[in-house]
Structure formats: C-alpha cells, structure tokens
C-alpha positions in Angstrom: 422.6 -53.8 107.3 418.9 -54.2 106.6 417.0 -53.2 103.4 415.7 -49.9 104.8 419.1 -48.7 105.7 420.7 -49.9 102.5 418.1 -48.2 100.3 418.3 -45.0 102.4 422.0 -44.8 102.0 421.8 -45.4 98.2 419.1 -42.8 97.7 421.2 -40.4 99.7 423.8 -40.8 97.0 421.2 -39.6 94.5 419.9 -42.9 93.1 416.2 -42.9 92.3 414.2 -45.6 94.0 414.3 -48.1 91.2 418.0 -47.9 90.7 418.6 -48.0 94.5 416.5 -51.2 94.5 418.5 -52.8 91.8 421.7 -52.0 93.6 420.4 -53.2 96.9 419.1 -56.5 95.5 422.5 -57.2 93.9 424.5 -56.4 97.0 422.1 -58.3 99.3 422.2 -61.4 97.1 426.0 -61.4 97.2 425.9 -61.0 101.0 423.4 -63.9 101.3 425.7 -66.1 99.1 428.7 -65.4 101.3 430.4 -63.1 98.7 430.9 -60.4 101.3 433.3 -58.4 99.1 430.4 -57.8 96.7 427.8 -57.5 99.4 426.7 -54.7 101.7 430.3 -53.4 102.0 429.9 -52.0 98.5 427.5 -49.4 99.7 430.1 -47.9 102.0 432.6 -48.1 99.0 430.2 -46.2 96.7 429.9 -43.5 99.4 433.7 -42.8 98.8 433.3 -42.4 95.1 432.0 -39.5 92.9 429.1 -41.3 91.2 426.7 -40.0 88.6 423.5 -41.3 90.1 421.4 -40.0 87.2 423.4 -41.5 84.4 421.7 -44.0 82.0 423.3 -46.6 79.8 422.6 -46.4 76.0 422.2 -49.1 73.4 424.5 -48.1 70.5 423.8 -51.1 68.3 421.1 -53.8 68.2 421.2 -56.1 65.2 419.6 -59.4 66.4 422.7 -61.4 67.1 424.8 -58.5 68.3 424.3 -55.6 70.7 426.7 -52.8 71.8 426.0 -50.8 75.0 427.7 -47.8 76.5 427.5 -47.0 80.2 427.4 -43.2 79.6 428.6 -42.8 83.2 426.2 -45.2 84.8 427.5 -47.8 87.3 428.3 -51.1 85.7 425.7 -52.8 88.0 423.0 -50.7 86.4 424.3 -51.4 82.9 424.2 -55.1 83.4 420.8 -55.0 85.0 419.5 -53.2 81.9 421.2 -55.7 79.6 419.8 -58.7 81.4 416.3 -57.2 81.4 416.6 -56.6 77.7 417.8 -60.1 76.9 414.9 -61.6 78.9 412.3 -59.4 77.2 413.8 -60.0 73.7 415.7 -63.3 73.7 418.0 -64.1 70.8 416.6 -66.3 68.0 419.6 -68.5 68.7 422.6 -66.7 70.0 423.6 -63.1 70.8 426.9 -61.3 71.7 426.6 -58.2 73.9 429.5 -55.9 74.3 429.3 -53.3 77.2 431.7 -50.4 77.0 432.9 -48.3 79.9 431.1 -50.7 82.2 432.5 -50.9 85.7 432.0 -52.0 88.5 430.1 -55.1 87.5 429.8 -56.9 90.9 429.0 -60.6 91.4 428.8 -61.8 87.8 427.0 -65.0 88.9 424.0 -62.9 89.9 423.5 -61.6 86.3 423.9 -65.0 84.6 421.6 -66.6 87.2 418.8 -64.3 86.2 419.3 -65.1 82.6 419.5 -68.9 83.2 416.4 -68.7 85.4 414.7 -67.1 82.4 415.7 -70.1 80.2 418.9 -68.7 78.6 422.4 -70.1 78.5 424.8 -67.3 79.5 428.5 -66.6 79.7 429.8 -63.3 81.1 433.2 -61.8 81.8 434.3 -58.3 82.8 437.6 -56.4 83.1 438.8 -54.4 86.1 442.0 -52.5 87.1 445.2 -54.5 86.6 445.9 -56.3 89.8 447.3 -59.7 88.7 450.8 -60.5 87.3 453.6 -63.0 87.6 455.3 -63.2 91.0 457.6 -60.2 91.3 456.5 -58.9 87.9 454.2 -56.1 86.7 450.4 -56.2 87.1 449.1 -57.0 83.6 445.5 -58.1 84.0 442.4 -57.6 86.2 440.9 -60.4 88.2 438.5 -60.7 85.2 435.9 -63.2 86.5 434.0 -65.6 84.3 430.5 -66.6 85.1 428.4 -69.2 83.3 424.7 -69.9 83.8 422.9 -73.0 82.5 419.1 -73.4 82.7 417.5 -76.6 83.8 414.1 -78.2 83.4 414.0 -78.7 87.2 413.9 -74.9 87.6 417.2 -74.4 89.3 420.0 -73.3 87.0 423.7 -74.2 87.4 425.9 -71.2 87.9 429.7 -71.1 87.9 431.4 -67.9 88.9 435.2 -67.8 89.2 437.6 -64.9 89.6 441.1 -65.4 88.3 442.5 -64.1 91.6 443.1 -66.2 94.8 440.9 -63.6 96.5 438.8 -60.7 95.0 439.4 -57.0 95.3 436.1 -56.9 97.0 437.6 -58.9 99.9 440.3 -56.2 100.2 437.6 -53.4 100.1 435.6 -55.2 102.8 438.7 -55.5 105.0 438.6 -59.3 104.9 441.9 -59.9 103.2 445.2 -58.0 102.5 446.1 -56.6 99.1 449.3 -58.7 99.1 447.1 -61.8 98.9 445.6 -60.8 95.6 447.6 -63.1 93.3 446.5 -65.5 90.5 444.9 -68.5 92.0 446.5 -72.0 91.7 449.6 -71.8 93.9 452.4 -73.3 91.9 450.1 -73.4 88.9 449.4 -69.7 89.0 450.4 -69.3 85.4 447.1 -71.0 84.3 444.9 -68.4 86.1 447.1 -65.6 84.8 446.7 -66.9 81.3 442.9 -67.0 81.6 442.9 -63.5 83.1 445.0 -62.2 80.1 442.9 -64.1 77.6 439.6 -62.6 79.0 441.2 -59.2 79.2 442.1 -59.3 75.5 438.7 -60.6 74.4 437.0 -57.6 76.1 439.6 -55.1 75.0 439.4 -56.3 71.4 435.7 -56.0 71.2 435.5 -52.5 72.8 436.0 -49.4 70.7 437.3 -47.3 73.6 440.0 -47.9 76.2 438.5 -48.7 79.6 436.9 -51.5 81.5 434.0 -53.4 80.0 432.0 -56.6 79.9 431.1 -59.2 77.3 428.1 -61.4 77.4 427.2 -64.4 75.3 423.6 -65.4 75.6 421.9 -68.3 73.7 418.8 -70.5 73.7 419.6 -74.0 74.9 419.2 -76.9 72.6 419.2 -79.6 75.3 419.0 -80.0 79.1 422.3 -81.5 80.5 421.7 -80.5 84.1 419.5 -83.3 85.4 422.0 -85.9 84.3 424.8 -84.0 86.1 422.7 -83.8 89.2 421.9 -87.5 89.0 425.5 -88.3 89.6 425.1 -86.9 93.1 428.3 -84.8 92.8 428.7 -82.1 95.4 430.5 -78.9 94.4 431.6 -75.9 96.4 429.1 -73.1 96.7 425.8 -72.4 98.4 424.2 -75.8 99.2 426.9 -77.6 97.4 424.5 -78.7 94.7 425.7 -78.5 91.0 
C-alpha cells in the first residue's frame, strides 16, 4: 500500500487530513521496521470497526510532574501522538508520569518512545490490551502488555527497546501472519516470567486509572548522562533493524 492509498482510506473513515497523516506515518513506520502486525494491515482492521474519527483526547490534569489524559473516544494512536507532542513542547523539569485512560489501540509503542528519545528525553511506555495471555490450559488473565524504552544519545540515534509479553502479537493474528493459538507468553518453558511481567504491567496501568478499560502509562525524564556511546563501543549486535544497539 502506498501513502496516497493509505491516506485516502483513512480519510474515507472520516479522519481529517492531519489525523490521517498521523495514523499513516505510524503504520508506515511499523511496516518499514518489519512489524507488519502494526503496519498497513491496521488500516483494513480499522475499516471493520465503528470508529469516532472526530473524537479528541482531553488533558484532565497537568501538574508539572504528573499528567492525566482521557481519550474521549479517540483512537489510542491519536492520544499517544498528542501526549508525545505535548512532552516535546513542554518537557518535564526532571521527570513526569503520564496516565492515559480509555486509550486503545496504542500500536507499536517503540514508535512513540523513539520520538521522545530523538527529542532528548528518556521514556518508558506500557499499555494494556484485551486479556489474551494466561498459564497453559488456564484462563486468560492479562494482555500482551508491551513495554517500550527509549534512551537518547549524543550521537543522534536513540536506543529503543520494544517487547511484547506474547510470543507473537495480536497484530500478527490480525494480519493473518500467525494463528491465535500461538499467542502465548514468550519464553517456552520459562513462560511464567513473561506472564509475571504482563500481570505486573497490567496492574500498574489498572491501579493508576480511575476507570475500567485499557490504558497506557508513560514515564518521561530528562537524562542526566549519556550511556549509549559506551554501549555501542562494545560492538554488540542486537536483534532489530540494523542490529545496532
């Protein structure tokens, strides 16, 4: 799918040009990074949903080191875009916790923290989703609840870590790349570690929200040092685009 087609299909859903552009850029970045479950396939997925294309997120609280947002019916992608733009325009003096209520879907979390890290901020972001993970043969008790971390660097290229607690993502199922039965906690025989992380992140988000529902929690801070060049000097190669840490 090219940009023209993607924007046309999003605008056909009722999104104004700016919001359609935000959505397209997020999906296209995911596609380019090989995260196809969060890429162009999400446009076809949105076409199956009843979306409120005109909804706008609202800032409920903003007290320097704390913000609370509510989606007010807007897609989670657009909530996080607004949150990221706000943090970059008004960075915390030192650190800020941002709670986003009724915020779903949130997409490729690495994309949001990458923008923050490129702007010079340390960021850690998690988000909840429908309960699709549980012990083998047991009930589903947690979402895949990814955790993304972005660290800025003086060399201009941030380090981004983005890990789902599932062996695959629900996006892989939506895109027809994997079967739903494959969506289990990652780790094989050590599955309990991923499930414990998924549960912990689920409870953090749920405890900080004031309403039931899916949400996101962002921690953003100004860095005090620059550890990335020393890491890169080791020459270590890690999984991901380019393999560079």
